[in-house]
N, C-alpha and C positions, 0 to 999 in steps of 0.2 A: 504493498500498500503506498509505503515512502516514494520510494524509484516514482510514484505517480502523480504523487503533493509534493515533494520536493521540489520538484523541473516545474515544476505550476505555480509555485509562490516564486520560485526564482522568476521568470519570465515575468509574471506581474512586476513584480519590483521592477525589471529593467524597464516594461511598459510605461511605468510608474511617473520612473524618475528619468525616462530620457532625456528631455531637455535639459536638466539638471546633467547629465553623464555626457552631452552631449557637446554641451557651455564648456563646463574643467577638461575634457580633451581637448578644443577650437583653442584653449588660452596656454596651454601647455603645448602642442606641437602644433598649433599652427594650421589645423588638416580637418577638415570636416565629415563624420563618421559616416554618414550621412553619402557619402561617398566612397569610403571606402564600402562598407554593408553593399550598396549596389552596385561595385564590380563583384564584389566578392559575391551575390545570391548572379548572378550573368557570368562571371565561369561555373559555377554548379550547375546550373541548370545548361553550360552549352556542352559540359564534363559530360554528362544525364542524354541528356539527345544522344550524343557523339557513342555513350554505352549501352544504348538500346536501340540505335542502329544498325551496327554490325550483329 
């Protein structure tokens, strides 16, 4: 049961504090987190598509 509840709580907290997390990372590294996540998601979709295709 914990293996379902713990990730749910972690994802909920990330969604809840996303703006603060994004702002903190932008101040430290001067990089927008949204662009990084969008790039990673796009690469993951492309890799999954290529794996399914073969």
